[in-house]
DSSP file (Angstrom, degrees, kcal/mol; ACC not computed):
  #  RESIDUE AA STRUCTURE BP1 BP2  ACC     N-H-->O    O-->H-N    N-H-->O    O-->H-N    TCO  KAPPA ALPHA  PHI   PSI    X-CA   Y-CA   Z-CA
    1    1 A M              0   0    0      0, 0.0     0, 0.0     0, 0.0     0, 0.0   0.000 360.0 360.0 360.0 139.9  -11.8  145.5   98.7
    2    2 A L        -     0   0    0      1,-0.2     2,-0.1     0, 0.0     0, 0.0   0.757 360.0-139.7 -80.5 -24.1   -9.6  142.7  100.0
    3    3 A G        -     0   0    0      7,-0.0     2,-0.3     2,-0.0    -1,-0.2  -0.281  30.7 -51.7  90.6-179.7   -6.9  143.3   97.4
    4    4 A F        -     0   0    0      1,-0.1     3,-0.1    -2,-0.1     4,-0.0  -0.684  35.4-140.6 -96.1 147.0   -4.8  140.8   95.4
    5    5 A K  S    S+     0   0    0     -2,-0.3     2,-0.3     1,-0.2    -1,-0.1   0.773  82.9   6.3 -78.5 -25.2   -2.9  138.0   97.0
    6    6 A S  S  > S-     0   0    0      1,-0.1     4,-1.9    -3,-0.0    -1,-0.2  -0.976  70.5-113.0-150.8 164.7    0.1  138.3   94.8
    7    7 A R  H  > S+     0   0    0     -2,-0.3     4,-2.3     1,-0.2     5,-0.1   0.831 115.4  58.4 -68.2 -30.4    1.6  140.5   92.0
    8    8 A T  H  > S+     0   0    0      2,-0.2     4,-2.2     1,-0.2    -1,-0.2   0.933 106.9  45.5 -62.5 -47.9    1.2  137.7   89.6
    9    9 A V  H  > S+     0   0    0      1,-0.2     4,-2.4     2,-0.2     5,-0.2   0.903 113.0  51.2 -63.7 -41.7   -2.6  137.4   90.2
   10   10 A A  H  X S+     0   0    0     -4,-1.9     4,-2.6     1,-0.2     5,-0.3   0.914 110.1  50.1 -62.9 -42.9   -3.0  141.2   89.9
   11   11 A S  H  X S+     0   0    0     -4,-2.3     4,-1.9     2,-0.2    -1,-0.2   0.902 111.8  47.1 -63.1 -43.1   -1.1  141.2   86.6
   12   12 A V  H  X S+     0   0    0     -4,-2.2     4,-1.9     2,-0.2    -2,-0.2   0.939 115.0  45.2 -64.5 -47.9   -3.2  138.5   85.1
   13   13 A I  H  X S+     0   0    0     -4,-2.4     4,-2.1     1,-0.2    -2,-0.2   0.918 115.2  46.4 -66.3 -45.0   -6.5  140.1   86.2
   14   14 A L  H  X S+     0   0    0     -4,-2.6     4,-2.0    -5,-0.2    -1,-0.2   0.828 110.1  54.8 -69.5 -30.0   -5.5  143.6   85.1
   15   15 A G  H  X S+     0   0    0     -4,-1.9     4,-2.0    -5,-0.3    -1,-0.2   0.884 107.9  49.3 -66.2 -38.8   -4.3  142.2   81.8
   16   16 A G  H  X S+     0   0    0     -4,-1.9     4,-2.0     2,-0.2    -2,-0.2   0.908 110.0  51.0 -64.9 -42.7   -7.6  140.6   81.1
   17   17 A I  H  X S+     0   0    0     -4,-2.1     4,-2.0     1,-0.2    -2,-0.2   0.913 109.6  50.0 -64.0 -41.1   -9.5  143.8   81.9
   18   18 A E  H  X S+     0   0    0     -4,-2.0     4,-2.3     1,-0.2    -1,-0.2   0.882 107.7  54.7 -65.3 -37.3   -7.3  145.7   79.5
   19   19 A M  H  X S+     0   0    0     -4,-2.0     4,-2.2     2,-0.2    -1,-0.2   0.881 106.6  50.3 -64.7 -37.5   -7.9  143.1   76.8
   20   20 A V  H  X S+     0   0    0     -4,-2.0     4,-2.2     2,-0.2    -1,-0.2   0.899 109.9  51.0 -64.8 -40.7  -11.7  143.5   77.2
   21   21 A H  H  X S+     0   0    0     -4,-2.0     4,-1.8     1,-0.2    -2,-0.2   0.918 110.4  49.3 -61.2 -41.7  -11.3  147.3   76.9
   22   22 A M  H  X>S+     0   0    0     -4,-2.3     5,-2.8     1,-0.2     6,-0.8   0.893 109.4  51.9 -65.4 -38.5   -9.2  146.9   73.7
   23   23 A M  H ><5S+     0   0    0     -4,-2.2     3,-0.8     4,-0.2    -1,-0.2   0.897 108.6  51.6 -65.5 -38.5  -11.8  144.5   72.3
   24   24 A R  H 3<5S+     0   0    0     -4,-2.2    -1,-0.2     1,-0.2    -2,-0.2   0.883 111.7  46.1 -63.3 -37.0  -14.5  147.1   72.9
   25   25 A K  H 3<5S-     0   0    0     -4,-1.8    -1,-0.2    -5,-0.2    -2,-0.2   0.502 116.3-113.9 -85.9  -2.1  -12.6  149.8   71.2
   26   26 A G  T <<5S+     0   0    0     -3,-0.8    -3,-0.2    -4,-0.5    -2,-0.1   0.728  84.6 116.6  80.4  19.9  -11.8  147.6   68.2
   27   27 A Q      < +     0   0    0     -5,-2.8    -4,-0.2    -6,-0.2     2,-0.1   0.499  47.0  96.1-100.8  -6.2   -8.0  147.4   68.9
   28   28 A A  S  > S-     0   0    0     -6,-0.8     4,-1.3    -9,-0.1     3,-0.4  -0.443  86.4-107.5 -83.3 161.2   -7.7  143.7   69.6
   29   29 A K  H  > S+     0   0    0      1,-0.2     4,-1.0     2,-0.2     3,-0.4   0.894 117.8  42.1 -53.9 -49.5   -6.7  141.2   67.0
   30   30 A Y  H  > S+     0   0    0      1,-0.2     4,-1.1     2,-0.2     6,-0.4   0.718 105.4  64.7 -77.5 -19.9  -10.1  139.6   66.5
   31   31 A A  H  4 S+     0   0    0     -3,-0.4    -1,-0.2     1,-0.2    -2,-0.2   0.850 105.6  44.5 -69.6 -32.5  -11.9  142.9   66.6
   32   32 A R  H  < S+     0   0    0     -4,-1.3    -1,-0.2    -3,-0.4    -2,-0.2   0.819 109.2  53.9 -78.9 -31.2  -10.3  144.1   63.4
   33   33 A S  H  < S-     0   0    0     -4,-1.0     2,-0.3     1,-0.1    -1,-0.2   0.736 118.1  -3.3 -84.2 -23.2  -10.6  140.9   61.4
   34   34 A S  S  < S-     0   0    0     -4,-1.1     2,-0.7     2,-0.1    -1,-0.1  -0.932  73.8 -93.4-157.5 179.0  -14.4  140.3   61.6
   35   35 A R        +     0   0    0     -2,-0.3     2,-0.2    -3,-0.0    -4,-0.1  -0.397  61.1 153.3-101.2  55.1  -17.6  141.4   63.1
   36   36 A L        -     0   0    0     -2,-0.7    -2,-0.1    -6,-0.4     2,-0.0  -0.565  44.8-114.8 -80.9 145.3  -17.6  139.2   66.2
   37   37 A S     >  -     0   0    0     -2,-0.2     4,-2.5     1,-0.1     5,-0.2  -0.300  31.5-103.6 -71.1 167.3  -19.5  140.3   69.3
   38   38 A L  H  > S+     0   0    0      1,-0.2     4,-2.2     2,-0.2     5,-0.1   0.882 123.9  50.6 -58.8 -40.1  -17.5  141.0   72.5
   39   39 A A  H  > S+     0   0    0      2,-0.2     4,-2.2     1,-0.2    -1,-0.2   0.898 110.5  48.9 -65.4 -41.9  -18.6  137.6   73.9
   40   40 A E  H  > S+     0   0    0      2,-0.2     4,-1.8     1,-0.2    -2,-0.2   0.896 110.8  50.4 -65.2 -40.7  -17.5  135.7   70.8
   41   41 A Q  H  X S+     0   0    0     -4,-2.5     4,-1.8     1,-0.2    -1,-0.2   0.919 111.1  49.1 -62.9 -43.4  -14.1  137.5   70.8
   42   42 A F  H  X S+     0   0    0     -4,-2.2     4,-2.1     1,-0.2    -2,-0.2   0.899 108.4  52.8 -64.0 -40.6  -13.6  136.6   74.5
   43   43 A S  H  X S+     0   0    0     -4,-2.2     4,-1.1     1,-0.2    -1,-0.2   0.856 107.2  52.3 -66.0 -33.2  -14.5  132.9   73.9
   44   44 A I  H  < S+     0   0    0     -4,-1.8     3,-0.2     1,-0.2    -1,-0.2   0.902 111.6  46.6 -65.7 -41.6  -11.9  132.7   71.1
   45   45 A L  H  < S+     0   0    0     -4,-1.8    -2,-0.2     1,-0.2    -1,-0.2   0.852 111.0  52.3 -68.2 -33.2   -9.3  134.1   73.4
   46   46 A A  H  <        0   0    0     -4,-2.1    -1,-0.2     1,-0.2    -2,-0.2   0.706 360.0 360.0 -76.3 -21.9  -10.3  131.7   76.2
   47   47 A A     <        0   0    0     -4,-1.1    -1,-0.2    -3,-0.2    -2,-0.1   0.468 360.0 360.0 -75.2 360.0  -10.1  128.7   74.0
């Protein structure tokens, strides 16, 4: 693995990975309010 070029990039990428884990476990904001799929939840966050 080549690694991250900066701490900022590493923080953003790892934060995104953690958000996906939270959505899978039903701990994210959109996971609690409705029955959206993981892809639908991610698209809401990306918008």
